[in-house]
Each structure stands twice: as C-alpha cells, then as structure tokens.
VEXRO-42954 format. One record per residue (C-alpha): residue number from 0; residue in one letter; y, z, x. Coordinates in steps of 0.1 Angstrom, whole numbers, plus 5000, padded with zeros to 4 digits. Layout:
! residues N
<pt NUM, a, <Y, Z, X>>
...
//
This chain:
! residues 265
<pt 0, t, <5000, 5000, 4999>>
<pt 1, g, <5037, 4998, 5009>>
<pt 2, a, <5040, 5035, 5012>>
<pt 3, d, <5010, 5037, 5036>>
<pt 4, t, <5024, 5009, 5057>>
<pt 5, h, <5059, 5028, 5060>>
<pt 6, k, <5039, 5060, 5069>>
<pt 7, f, <5019, 5043, 5096>>
<pt 8, f, <5049, 5028, 5113>>
<pt 9, f, <5070, 5061, 5109>>
<pt 10, v, <5041, 5082, 5126>>
<pt 11, r, <5037, 5056, 5153>>
<pt 12, f, <5075, 5055, 5159>>
<pt 13, m, <5078, 5094, 5161>>
<pt 14, t, <5048, 5095, 5184>>
<pt 15, g, <5065, 5072, 5207>>
<pt 16, i, <5096, 5094, 5207>>
<pt 17, h, <5077, 5126, 5213>>
<pt 18, r, <5061, 5111, 5243>>
<pt 19, r, <5093, 5099, 5257>>
<pt 20, v, <5111, 5133, 5255>>
<pt 21, g, <5081, 5152, 5269>>
<pt 22, e, <5070, 5169, 5236>>
<pt 23, e, <5036, 5153, 5237>>
<pt 24, v, <5015, 5155, 5269>>
<pt 25, r, <4995, 5124, 5277>>
<pt 26, r, <4977, 5109, 5305>>
<pt 27, d, <4987, 5074, 5315>>
<pt 28, e, <4960, 5048, 5313>>
<pt 29, p, <4948, 5038, 5348>>
<pt 30, v, <4953, 5003, 5362>>
<pt 31, t, <4917, 4994, 5371>>
<pt 32, i, <4905, 4974, 5400>>
<pt 33, g, <4896, 4945, 5377>>
<pt 34, v, <4932, 4945, 5364>>
<pt 35, m, <4945, 4948, 5400>>
<pt 36, k, <4925, 4917, 5412>>
<pt 37, e, <4937, 4896, 5382>>
<pt 38, i, <4973, 4906, 5390>>
<pt 39, q, <4971, 4896, 5426>>
<pt 40, r, <4952, 4864, 5416>>
<pt 41, t, <4980, 4855, 5392>>
<pt 42, l, <5008, 4864, 5415>>
<pt 43, e, <4993, 4844, 5443>>
<pt 44, e, <4990, 4814, 5419>>
<pt 45, r, <5026, 4816, 5410>>
<pt 46, w, <5038, 4821, 5444>>
<pt 47, n, <5021, 4791, 5457>>
<pt 48, k, <5032, 4769, 5427>>
<pt 49, e, <5068, 4780, 5433>>
<pt 50, s, <5066, 4775, 5470>>
<pt 51, k, <5055, 4740, 5466>>
<pt 52, r, <5085, 4729, 5443>>
<pt 53, a, <5109, 4705, 5460>>
<pt 54, m, <5135, 4732, 5457>>
<pt 55, p, <5118, 4766, 5455>>
<pt 56, s, <5139, 4793, 5436>>
<pt 57, r, <5145, 4822, 5460>>
<pt 58, t, <5152, 4845, 5428>>
<pt 59, r, <5118, 4837, 5414>>
<pt 60, l, <5100, 4842, 5449>>
<pt 61, l, <5119, 4874, 5454>>
<pt 62, r, <5107, 4887, 5419>>
<pt 63, l, <5071, 4878, 5427>>
<pt 64, a, <5072, 4894, 5461>>
<pt 65, l, <5087, 4926, 5445>>
<pt 66, t, <5060, 4927, 5419>>
<pt 67, g, <5033, 4920, 5443>>
<pt 68, y, <5046, 4949, 5466>>
<pt 69, w, <5049, 4973, 5437>>
<pt 70, f, <5014, 4966, 5422>>
<pt 71, v, <4992, 4959, 5453>>
<pt 72, v, <5008, 4982, 5479>>
<pt 73, g, <5013, 5009, 5454>>
<pt 74, f, <4977, 5008, 5444>>
<pt 75, c, <4966, 5008, 5479>>
<pt 76, t, <4986, 5038, 5489>>
<pt 77, g, <4982, 5058, 5458>>
<pt 78, l, <5021, 5062, 5452>>
<pt 79, r, <5035, 5072, 5420>>
<pt 80, g, <5063, 5053, 5404>>
<pt 81, e, <5090, 5077, 5416>>
<pt 82, e, <5077, 5077, 5450>>
<pt 83, m, <5081, 5039, 5454>>
<pt 84, g, <5118, 5046, 5452>>
<pt 85, l, <5116, 5067, 5484>>
<pt 86, i, <5103, 5038, 5506>>
<pt 87, e, <5131, 5029, 5531>>
<pt 88, f, <5136, 4993, 5542>>
<pt 89, e, <5143, 4994, 5580>>
<pt 90, g, <5112, 5015, 5591>>
<pt 91, t, <5089, 4996, 5568>>
<pt 92, h, <5101, 4961, 5579>>
<pt 93, n, <5097, 4973, 5615>>
<pt 94, s, <5061, 4984, 5609>>
<pt 95, l, <5052, 4947, 5599>>
<pt 96, e, <5045, 4941, 5638>>
<pt 97, n, <5014, 4960, 5633>>
<pt 98, l, <5002, 4931, 5610>>
<pt 99, t, <4998, 4908, 5640>>
<pt 100, t, <4996, 4933, 5670>>
<pt 101, p, <4983, 4966, 5659>>
<pt 102, p, <4975, 4993, 5684>>
<pt 103, e, <4941, 4992, 5701>>
<pt 104, g, <4913, 5004, 5679>>
<pt 105, l, <4932, 5000, 5646>>
<pt 106, p, <4929, 4974, 5620>>
<pt 107, t, <4960, 4952, 5611>>
<pt 108, h, <4983, 4973, 5591>>
<pt 109, f, <5018, 4983, 5581>>
<pt 110, s, <5035, 5015, 5569>>
<pt 111, n, <5054, 5026, 5539>>
<pt 112, v, <5082, 5046, 5556>>
<pt 113, i, <5093, 5074, 5533>>
<pt 114, a, <5128, 5088, 5537>>
<pt 115, g, <5129, 5125, 5531>>
<pt 116, p, <5159, 5147, 5525>>
<pt 117, t, <5174, 5168, 5552>>
<pt 118, k, <5203, 5189, 5541>>
<pt 119, g, <5207, 5164, 5511>>
<pt 120, n, <5210, 5134, 5535>>
<pt 121, r, <5179, 5113, 5525>>
<pt 122, l, <5180, 5081, 5546>>
<pt 123, s, <5193, 5098, 5578>>
<pt 124, g, <5169, 5127, 5572>>
<pt 125, s, <5132, 5133, 5581>>
<pt 126, k, <5109, 5104, 5577>>
<pt 127, f, <5072, 5098, 5576>>
<pt 128, a, <5048, 5069, 5572>>
<pt 129, i, <5020, 5061, 5550>>
<pt 130, p, <4999, 5034, 5568>>
<pt 131, c, <4981, 5008, 5549>>
<pt 132, v, <4956, 4981, 5560>>
<pt 133, a, <4967, 4944, 5558>>
<pt 134, t, <4935, 4936, 5537>>
<pt 135, t, <4911, 4960, 5518>>
<pt 136, q, <4873, 4956, 5527>>
<pt 137, g, <4861, 4964, 5494>>
<pt 138, n, <4878, 4939, 5470>>
<pt 139, g, <4900, 4919, 5492>>
<pt 140, l, <4934, 4932, 5480>>
<pt 141, q, <4961, 4920, 5503>>
<pt 142, p, <4989, 4946, 5506>>
<pt 143, g, <4999, 4935, 5540>>
<pt 144, l, <5006, 4899, 5527>>
<pt 145, w, <5030, 4913, 5499>>
<pt 146, a, <5047, 4938, 5522>>
<pt 147, m, <5054, 4909, 5547>>
<pt 148, r, <5067, 4886, 5520>>
<pt 149, y, <5090, 4911, 5502>>
<pt 150, c, <5104, 4927, 5535>>
<pt 151, r, <5110, 4894, 5552>>
<pt 152, m, <5128, 4880, 5522>>
<pt 153, l, <5150, 4910, 5519>>
<pt 154, k, <5157, 4908, 5558>>
<pt 155, k, <5166, 4870, 5553>>
<pt 156, a, <5190, 4879, 5526>>
<pt 157, g, <5208, 4903, 5550>>
<pt 158, q, <5195, 4937, 5542>>
<pt 159, k, <5197, 4962, 5570>>
<pt 160, g, <5191, 4995, 5556>>
<pt 161, g, <5186, 5013, 5523>>
<pt 162, y, <5155, 5013, 5501>>
<pt 163, l, <5130, 4987, 5490>>
<pt 164, f, <5135, 4996, 5454>>
<pt 165, p, <5170, 5009, 5453>>
<pt 166, d, <5176, 5009, 5414>>
<pt 167, p, <5165, 5037, 5391>>
<pt 168, l, <5129, 5036, 5381>>
<pt 169, s, <5137, 5025, 5346>>
<pt 170, h, <5150, 4991, 5362>>
<pt 171, y, <5114, 4982, 5372>>
<pt 172, e, <5098, 4992, 5339>>
<pt 173, d, <5098, 4958, 5322>>
<pt 174, m, <5085, 4941, 5355>>
<pt 175, f, <5056, 4966, 5353>>
<pt 176, y, <5048, 4964, 5316>>
<pt 177, s, <5053, 4926, 5314>>
<pt 178, m, <5027, 4920, 5342>>
<pt 179, l, <5001, 4942, 5324>>
<pt 180, e, <5009, 4925, 5291>>
<pt 181, d, <5003, 4891, 5308>>
<pt 182, v, <4969, 4903, 5320>>
<pt 183, q, <4961, 4915, 5286>>
<pt 184, a, <4970, 4883, 5269>>
<pt 185, r, <4948, 4861, 5293>>
<pt 186, r, <4919, 4886, 5300>>
<pt 187, k, <4911, 4907, 5268>>
<pt 188, d, <4878, 4918, 5286>>
<pt 189, l, <4902, 4938, 5311>>
<pt 190, i, <4928, 4952, 5286>>
<pt 191, k, <4917, 4953, 5251>>
<pt 192, p, <4941, 4936, 5225>>
<pt 193, n, <4945, 4969, 5205>>
<pt 194, v, <4959, 4986, 5236>>
<pt 195, d, <4997, 4992, 5234>>
<pt 196, i, <5006, 4986, 5270>>
<pt 197, r, <5042, 5002, 5267>>
<pt 198, e, <5028, 5033, 5250>>
<pt 199, d, <4995, 5038, 5267>>
<pt 200, y, <5003, 5028, 5304>>
<pt 201, g, <5031, 5044, 5324>>
<pt 202, i, <5050, 5033, 5356>>
<pt 203, h, <5048, 5068, 5369>>
<pt 204, r, <5010, 5075, 5372>>
<pt 205, s, <4989, 5044, 5360>>
<pt 206, l, <4985, 5031, 5396>>
<pt 207, r, <4977, 5064, 5410>>
<pt 208, r, <4952, 5071, 5383>>
<pt 209, g, <4936, 5037, 5389>>
<pt 210, v, <4932, 5039, 5426>>
<pt 211, t, <4920, 5074, 5425>>
<pt 212, s, <4891, 5065, 5402>>
<pt 213, h, <4884, 5033, 5422>>
<pt 214, a, <4884, 5053, 5455>>
<pt 215, i, <4857, 5077, 5443>>
<pt 216, n, <4837, 5047, 5430>>
<pt 217, m, <4839, 5032, 5466>>
<pt 218, d, <4824, 5065, 5480>>
<pt 219, i, <4856, 5074, 5497>>
<pt 220, g, <4854, 5111, 5504>>
<pt 221, k, <4871, 5134, 5479>>
<pt 222, a, <4889, 5153, 5507>>
<pt 223, l, <4905, 5122, 5519>>
<pt 224, v, <4915, 5111, 5483>>
<pt 225, d, <4930, 5144, 5477>>
<pt 226, a, <4948, 5143, 5510>>
<pt 227, v, <4964, 5109, 5504>>
<pt 228, n, <4973, 5118, 5468>>
<pt 229, r, <4988, 5150, 5478>>
<pt 230, w, <5009, 5141, 5509>>
<pt 231, r, <5037, 5167, 5500>>
<pt 232, s, <5012, 5196, 5501>>
<pt 233, e, <4993, 5216, 5526>>
<pt 234, l, <4960, 5200, 5529>>
<pt 235, n, <4925, 5204, 5540>>
<pt 236, s, <4914, 5203, 5577>>
<pt 237, e, <4900, 5168, 5576>>
<pt 238, v, <4936, 5153, 5574>>
<pt 239, a, <4965, 5172, 5587>>
<pt 240, r, <4995, 5179, 5566>>
<pt 241, l, <5012, 5148, 5552>>
<pt 242, d, <5045, 5163, 5542>>
<pt 243, m, <5082, 5157, 5550>>
<pt 244, a, <5081, 5177, 5582>>
<pt 245, g, <5055, 5154, 5599>>
<pt 246, s, <5070, 5136, 5628>>
<pt 247, y, <5060, 5100, 5638>>
<pt 248, a, <5040, 5113, 5667>>
<pt 249, r, <5019, 5136, 5645>>
<pt 250, l, <5014, 5109, 5620>>
<pt 251, d, <5001, 5084, 5645>>
<pt 252, s, <4974, 5110, 5654>>
<pt 253, i, <4961, 5110, 5619>>
<pt 254, k, <4967, 5073, 5611>>
<pt 255, p, <4930, 5063, 5615>>
<pt 256, a, <4920, 5088, 5588>>
<pt 257, v, <4946, 5076, 5565>>
<pt 258, l, <4938, 5039, 5572>>
<pt 259, r, <4902, 5046, 5563>>
<pt 260, y, <4914, 5052, 5527>>
<pt 261, s, <4930, 5017, 5520>>
<pt 262, e, <4905, 4999, 5543>>
<pt 263, k, <4875, 5008, 5519>>
<pt 264, l, <4892, 5001, 5486>>
//
C-alpha cells in the first residue's frame, strides 16, 4: 500500500541519518580481494585506453592514478580512510627509488611516509614509513605501479611538498563509492544487487576490514596482522613499535617484517 511504501522509505531515511550522526553503530562491509582485483583490472584497462588516445587527458589519468593509489595501496597497507590523509608527498615520492633499486635482500618496494604531529606541526614533525611491496605474490595486486603513477604525475605537475590526499576525507567519498558501484553494476557475483553501497560500505574502514580478513586467509600470522593494523600502539615482540616516535633507522630494522605482510597478500 501507499502507507507501507512511505513507511519503508521513512525508516530507511532515518536509519541513514542515525548512522551518519553516530547514533547507530555498524561495521562497514569489507572490500574483498575479489572486488579489489576487479577494481585493479578496471582501472588498468581505463588507464591504458586513455594513455593510447592521441591527446590523453591529464585530468582523467590523474583521477585514475589517485583512485588506484587509494584502493590498491590502501588495501595492501591496511590504512584507514583518515590515515590516507596523513601520507606526505615528498618522502613517499623519494621512496620510489626502491621500486627499481631496493636495498640488498629486500624485494622491490616503496613506502607510505606518514607525517606525525610534533607540537602541532605535522609536516615538519616526526615521520615514519609503512613499506609496501611493488607486487603482491598472492593475487598480483600492483601497489607499486599505482604509487609510481600517482606520485610522478603530482611531481610533474610541480608538487614539492604537502600531502598525497590534501582535501578533507569527504572529498574522496564519491570516488570511493562510485568505484564500488561500478563493480556492482558489472559483477553482481562480487557485490550483490541488493547491497546499498553508500550505506553498507564506508571509506573509513572497508579497506582495512577487507585486507585483514584476506591476510588471515593467506595464512599471514595474526601477530603480524595486528601489528600492521595497530601501528600507533605498543605491539608484540615480533614487530617493534610502529608509532609516531619511530625513527627511520629503527623502521629500517623492521622493514623485512612489515614487507612480509604486503608480499603475501
């Protein structure tokens, strides 16, 4: 009946409001490895198509590179949405040299360099790096490729400092949800048609939840998974503290352990 229809949409509307203002606690749906592989495949296809145009659009390529970095690198490092906004440009760009000439004994990799506050001064404050392999062994995700594309495009545009994602988190939400909706439209076996992407997924934790489950399925030790997921906390003895106080020298000493995480995905 008409009354029932109005009631249904009113309840759905109010549920959305309660979720957004924090009155209803919910767990964001995870971005699964199947969805991640489809996202990477789609972005690579679009990148190649745009690159082969007689006059490629820098704006479209930059958007694709940004999306690839957000999803593929975010997944492989287990970062939350708000933590993506802490990645600084300069240190991350400089780490790209390890994609071609890594230190002896280490796989090709790069680092998300996180800018941490020191007396309220974030970019010039303490920093630490979360290393990530160029290509995962388990499913062939290519975080190094998307990091190189995005950072180099920013460098070519004249960026010298600041953040990789300088805008408020809400600025990237449409990119995030649109990509998932695109997967849903083409691959109903990966995201069911009855799933409301913008209600059930979240830019804050959906990537983190997805990679945590996938890492466990790939037999990555729980201690290492917990360590990577809780880099601001005092951690177990297997992996030293990954917090804002860590120096580059100290982080270099635990780099092999952290690289094992992304390498096995």
